[in-house]
C-alpha positions in Angstrom: 10.5 3.8 6.2 11.7 6.1 3.4 8.0 7.1 2.9 7.4 7.6 6.6 9.2 6.3 9.7 5.9 4.9 11.0 4.7 3.3 7.8 5.9 -0.2 8.7 3.5 -0.1 11.7 0.7 0.9 9.3 1.6 -1.9 6.8 1.8 -4.5 9.5 -1.7 -3.6 10.7 -3.0 -3.6 7.1 -1.6 -7.1 6.6 -3.1 -8.4 9.8 -6.5 -7.1 8.7 -6.2 -8.4 5.2 -5.0 -11.9 6.1 -7.7 -12.0 8.8 -10.4 -11.5 6.1 -11.4 -8.0 7.3 -11.1 -6.3 3.9 -9.1 -6.2 0.8 -9.5 -2.7 -0.9 -6.9 -0.2 0.2 -9.7 2.4 1.1 -11.6 0.0 3.3 -8.5 -1.2 5.1 -7.4 2.3 5.8 -10.9 3.1 7.2 -10.3 0.2 9.7 -6.8 1.4 10.4 -8.1 4.8 11.4 -10.3 3.1 14.0 -7.4 1.0 15.4 -5.0 4.0 15.2 -1.8 2.0 15.6 0.4 5.1 15.5 -1.6 6.7 18.3 -2.2 9.9 16.3 -4.5 12.6 17.8 -7.5 12.2 15.4 -9.9 14.6 17.0 -9.4 17.1 14.2 -9.8 14.4 11.6 -6.4 14.8 10.0 -6.1 12.2 7.2 -2.7 10.8 8.5 -3.3 7.2 7.3 -4.8 8.1 3.9 -1.8 10.5 3.3 0.8 7.8 4.1 -1.0 5.2 2.0 -1.4 7.6 -1.0 2.3 8.4 -0.8 3.2 4.7 -0.8 0.9 3.9 -3.7 2.3 6.9 -5.7 5.9 5.9 -5.0 5.1 2.3 -6.0 3.4 3.3 -9.2 6.2 5.7 -10.2 9.3 3.6 -9.6 9.6 2.1 -6.1 10.2 -1.7 -6.4 10.8 -4.3 -3.6 14.1 -5.4 -5.0 15.9 -2.0 -5.1 16.7 0.7 -2.5 14.2 3.5 -2.9 15.9 6.8 -3.5 12.7 8.8 -4.0 13.4 9.4 -7.7 10.5 8.6 -10.0 10.9 6.7 -13.2 7.9 8.5 -14.8 8.6 12.2 -15.3 5.7 13.5 -17.3 2.7 11.5 -16.2 1.0 8.1 -15.9 -1.4 6.4 -18.3 -3.9 3.8 -17.1 -5.9 1.7 -19.5 -9.0 0.4 -17.7 -10.6 -3.0 -18.4 -13.3 -1.4 -20.5 -10.7 0.2 -22.8 -11.1 3.7 -21.3 -7.8 5.5 -21.0 -6.9 7.7 -18.1 -3.9 10.1 -18.2 -2.6 11.8 -15.1 0.0 14.4 -15.6 2.4 15.0 -12.8 0.6 18.3 -12.2 -2.5 16.3 -11.3 -0.8 14.5 -8.4 -3.9 14.8 -6.1 -6.2 13.2 -8.7 -3.7 10.5 -9.4 -3.3 9.7 -5.7 -7.1 9.6 -5.3 -7.4 7.3 -8.2 -4.8 4.9 -6.8 -6.3 5.0 -3.4 -9.8 4.3 -4.6 -8.9 1.7 -7.2 -6.4 -0.7 -5.6 -6.7 -3.7 -3.4 -4.5 -6.2 -1.7 -4.1 -9.6 -3.2 -2.6 -12.9 -2.0 0.2 -13.9 -4.3 1.4 -17.5 -4.9 2.8 -18.8 -1.6 5.0 -21.3 -3.3 6.4 -18.8 -5.8 7.0 -16.1 -3.2 7.9 -18.3 -0.2 5.5 -17.0 2.4 2.9 -18.3 4.8 4.9 -21.3 6.1 6.0 -21.4 9.8 9.7 -21.4 10.4 11.9 -21.3 13.5 14.4 -18.6 14.2 16.2 -19.1 17.5 13.4 -19.8 20.0 10.7 -18.1 18.0 8.3 -19.5 15.5 7.6 -17.0 12.7 6.1 -16.7 9.3 6.3 -14.1 6.5 3.4 -12.3 4.9 3.6 -10.7 1.4 2.1 -7.3 0.5 0.8 -7.3 -3.1 -1.2 -4.4 -4.4 -3.2 -4.6 -7.6 -5.7 -2.5 -9.4 -9.3 -3.4 -8.8 
């Protein structure tokens, strides 16, 4: 919610699509989210609401936000970000190249299913009169 008050709605829809086998790359899942439009945005002028929210999430995650700490909005990386690709190529994004960095993250990340036993998700449990299960969100580079 620190990124955007409606982002939990977006994440829940992304997880439903991912775990239903309807995509795994961030960009393809966001394309499907735009069609569903779970936040009921007026999209007739083609504003990139969902892409913007996801790019901010990916940027915050890459630069310091972790699941086990309260996110204050302060980045751990101050100067830039270095990415070493599988083929050995090195990409360097200075903080001034924020838009390029965000585009790279958006175009080169995917959701992945982590170990259910290690992370304790996927099993049905009862809470009061409801049966529930937890889903994990794990984002990786392609």
